[in-house]
N, C-alpha and C positions, 0 to 999 in steps of 0.2 A: 444319391447326391451328397457331395462332401460338405462337411460343416465348415463354416468360416473359420479362418485361422485366428482372427482377432475378435474378441467379444464386441458386441455392438456397444456396450456400455463404455468400454475403454476406447474403442475405435472412433467414437463420436467426439472425443475430447479434442479441442483445438490446442495446439502447442502454445506455450506462453509467448505472446507476440513480442514482449519487451526483451525476453531472453533470446528470442530468435534474431531480433535486430542486433543485439549486443554480440551474439555469436558470429553473425555475418560480418560485422565491423571488425571483430578480432581476427577473423579468417583473412580478410582483405589486408589488415595490418601485417599479418604473418607473411603475406605475399610481397611485402615491401611497399604497399600503398599507404600514403600518409592520411589514413582515415581518422576523423575526429568523431567520437561517439557521444551523442546526447541521449542514448537509448536507456541504459540501465539506471535505476535509481540507487546509485551506490556512491557514498561519500568517497572522495579521493584521499581523505586523510588516513593515516595509519591508526590502528586502535591505540588509545592512550597507553603509555608505558606501564602505569601501575596495574592496568588490567592484564597486560601481557605477562608481567612479572608474577602475578597471581596464578596464571596458567602454567608458567614454567615450574613454579613451586609445586603446584598440584600434580604435574606430570611426574615429579620425583617421589610422590607419596604413594606407596603401594595400595593404600585403601582406595585410591581412585582407579586402580587397575581392574576392579571387580564390578560386578553388577551392582546397581543401586536401585532404590524404589522406582517403579515405572513412572510414577507421577511427578518425580522430581526430588532433589535433595531437600530434606526438611529445612536446612538453613537458608537455602535459596527461596523456598516458598514463603518462609517467614519474612525474608528481606523484601520480596515482591509485595507482600501484604503491607509492610511498613511504607514502602515507596509509593504505593497506591494511595495510602492515607495522606502522605506528604504532598503528592502532586495533584490529586483529584479531590481530596477531602472525602474520599469514599472508604468506609470502614469494612474490611473483610477479614475473615479468619484464614490462616494459612491453609486450612483444609479445603478452602474454596479455590485454591490455585492448582492448576495443572501446568507443568513445564513441558514445552513441546519442542520438536526439532524445527525451529524457526517459526515465523509467523504463519507460513502457509499451512503447516500441519494444524495449527490452532484454528485456522479458518475452516479447513475441511472437517475437523473433528467437531466443531461447533455445529455445523449444518448436519453432519451425519448423526449427531446425537438428538437434534431437535426435529428433524424432518421425516415425515413418512411420504411414500410415493404420492405425487400430486399436490403436496403442500406448496403454496406460493410464497415467494419472498419478494417484497417490494425493494427494488434495487435502484436507488438514485443514480442517474446516468448523466455524464460519463462516469464509468466505474473502472476499478482496477481489473485488469484482464483475467485474474484468477477467480474472482468471485462467482461469475456465472458457471464456470466449469465445476467448481467445488459444490455449488448448489445442485447442479444436474447429476453429478456423481452420487450425491446423497439421495437422489430420487426426487428432488424438489424442482420447482418451476420458477426461474427468475423472471420477474416482471419489471421491465424497464420503465422508469419515470424520468423523463428527460428535462433537464434544466440547462438552457443555453447561456451564452455570454450576456444576453440582455437582462438576465436575472442573476448575474454573478455566479452561475453554475450552482445555485442553491435551490433545492426543491421547496415547495410550500405545502402546508397541510391540505390545501384544496386539491393540489395535484395528487397527493397521496390518497386522499379520500376518493377521488375519481378512479383510482386504480384498485381500490379495495374490493375484494370479493369474499364470498363465504369460504373460499379455500385459502385465503391469506392467513399465514401463521406468524411470519417474521418480518420485521422491518430491519434492513441493513442501514446503519448510520455511520458515516465516515467523516470525521472532521478533526484536524485538517485532512483535505482530500488528496488522494492520488487517483486520478491524474491531474486535477485542475488547480490544486493549491488553494481551493476555496475553504473558508473557515466560517462555520455558523456562529452567530453571536450567542451570548448566554440566553437572551430572550427567545431567539429562534429555536435554540436547542430545547429549552424548557417547553415551548409550545408543541414541538414535534413529539417530545417524550410524553407529554400529557395526552396528545392525540392518540399515540400508540397504546397508552395505558387504557384510555377510554374505550378502545376497540378490542381489548384483551389480547394484544399482540405481544410477542417476544421482540426484544430489540437486541441485535448483535451489533456491537459497536467496535470498530477498529481504531485504536488510539495510538498507533505506532509512531505518528508524527507529533505527538503531544508537545514536545519541547521545541518544535520548529514553527513558531509564529513570529510575525513581524509587525512593525508599525504600531506597537502597543496593543495589538489584537490579542485577547486572552484565549487560552485553550479552555474549553468547557466540557466536562464529562457529562454525558446525558444521564449516567447513573446517579450523579449528584444533582443535576438540574431538574430531574423529574423523579422525585422520590416515590411518586405514585406508581411507578413501574414495579416497585417491590423487588421480588427475586426473579422477575422475568426479563432480566438484562444479562447479557454475556459480554464481557470485556475481553478484547484481544489486544495483545501488545507484544513487545520484544525489544531486544537490545540493538538490533541491526542498524537502524537509522540514527538513533540518538547517540550511540557510542562508536559509530563507524565499525560495526562488528558484523557485517553482512555474511562473512564466511564462517563465523563461529556457530551459527545455526542454533540460536536459543530464542524461543518465544514463549508465550504463556496464554492461558485462558483463565479468566476469573468468572465464576458462576455459582449458582446455588449448589449446595452439597450433592443433591441427587444428580444434577447435570454433570458435575465434575467427576463424580464416582463412575457414571456411565461412560464418559469420555476417557477416563483413565483406564477402564476395562478395555475399551477399544484399542487404546495405545499400547496396552500390555501385550496385545496380540500382534500389533502392527510393527512397532519398532522397539518396544520396551523403553529403557531410560535414555535420555539425551546423554551424549558423551560427558563423562564426569569432569574432564578438564575444561570443556566449554562451560559447564554449569558453574565451576569454581571461578572462571573468568567473569561470567555474568553476575555472580555474587559480588565480586569486587566492583563491578560497574554499578549495579543498582543500589548497593549500600554505600557507595563512595560519593564524592562531591560532584557538582555539576559544572565546575570551572571549565574543563575541557569542552564540554557540551556548549557552553556559552560562547567560547572562542570560535568553535566551528560555525555556530549560528551567525556570528558576526560576518564570517567569510561568505556564508550562503546569502546573507542579506545584500552584500555588495554585488555578488554575482546575479542575484535576482533583478536588481535595478539595471545592470548592464544588459542582461539578455532581453528584458522587456523593451528597453529603449531601442536595442538593435533590431528586434523583430518589428516593432511598430514603425520603424523607419522605412520598411519595405511596403511599397504600394500594393494593396490587396491583402495585407495581413493585419488582423486586429487581435491584440493580446492584452487582456485585462491584467492588472497588477495582482499577482497572487499574494495572499497574506499568510500562507502556511506551506509546509512541506518544502520540497526543492524542485518543483516542476513549473514550467510555463506551458499553458495550454492555449495554443494560437488558433484562431478562427481563420482558415484559409479559403473559405467558400468563394469569396470574390476572385481569387486567383484561378479557380478551376474554370475550365472552358476558355481561358485566355492563353494565347500562344506564348510559349517561352522557348526561345531558340528553335522556332519552327515546330515545336511539339505542343499539343494541347492535352492536358491531363483532365480526366473526367472525375477522378476520385482522389482522396488524400493518400490512398495506398499507392496509386500511380505517381503522385507527386513526391512521396517519400522515396520511392525507388529511383526516380529521376534525380533527386538531390544527392542520393548516395552515389549514383553512377557518374554524375556530371561534376559534383562539387566535393565528392569524397567526404560527405558528412552524413552520419547516421541519425535519423530521427524516427519516432514511432508514429504511424498514422492513426487517425481517429477511429478507424474500423476496429482497432484493438480494444477500444474503450466504449464503443457504442456507434453512433452515426458517423458516416463519412463527412469530411469537410474540415477536419482539425488535425493539428500536429502537436504531439507532446515532446517537449525538450527538457531533459533533466539538466539542472545547473549545479549538479554535485561534482562536476569535473573542475579541473584547475582553471584559473582565470585566463592564462595565456591561451589555452586550447579553446576556451569559451569565446574569447575575442576573435581568434582566428576562424573558428567555425562559423560564427555569425557573419563575419566578413565574407566568407565564401558564399554563404546563402544569399547575402545581399547582392553580391556581384552576379550570381547566377540568375536570381529572380528579378533583379533590376534590369537585366538585359532583355 
């Protein structure tokens, strides 16, 4: 009997649903179809000029043409430590920082370093599509804890307590959230952190949307809000969303020295150092001013209001106003089972495919993030496309 060509471990991974939607939208565009994509969480702004100039200068310097330390340039690690103190009020040593190839590598390495086979991770749901796959790749078991629009997509300590077992090792905490845009208040964050600490859990917190909150809602780092967690907290972050640097591929992990040492050892065998030119660009970003970031946030804020108003104008769609990130997470359950142009969709996956085929608008179905019955739309695209895309959906679903 011949062995399987693909290992069970890798063969069982689902592809990134958000990237798949984005790829299909781009393929249709290449065929000449006027597709508008709400799929990928990618700012439409160029990377700020001063960051690009730092990269150009770095590319001309021969020292950046060579290997550098696997865990990151010392200057960048120091700047990330200073930036964390500035933005989160959390004091870390540069030795607690690992620079990774984008946020996704930080996510995987965090779980690979913490989890043994069978260890459970409490995963508030809806979740970003990569989290459960990274957990499973590391041998862990993702445990979904669902919070719907009726509770603002925010889980409670009681829900977490109900999901707790003797195998639970980690709580995943994401605020602001991808895909829902929900943001936990300082009080909620402190209570959940205290609950995790009282149960001896690790907390892995993804803070990549920290600078994207609206309506005066503050960002709160669980590491700061719940000091009782001590060194059992791992912070994940990166430059992609804040500085419009998705293609530069620079993220990082902040954790206790033993965790960072182990994760750095893993990275030394997997990829070694992040590209030096990208690291120099990231250094200019995290050590520089936030003026460009604030201007981008103002644009996102306008788009946020436009997209939510447009979605809620459609009978059968309910979309809470997100207070963070750049996503609208619409509840379309009332639309399902209702005929549209003679067709009835039973799932949000079918509805998303119908919208792409009929309106030439790409959205991501809720199945990518947990239960069916929802659609995620990124409002990181330009305002003209946003208005046109929502108009197409209104005309389609209003029929």
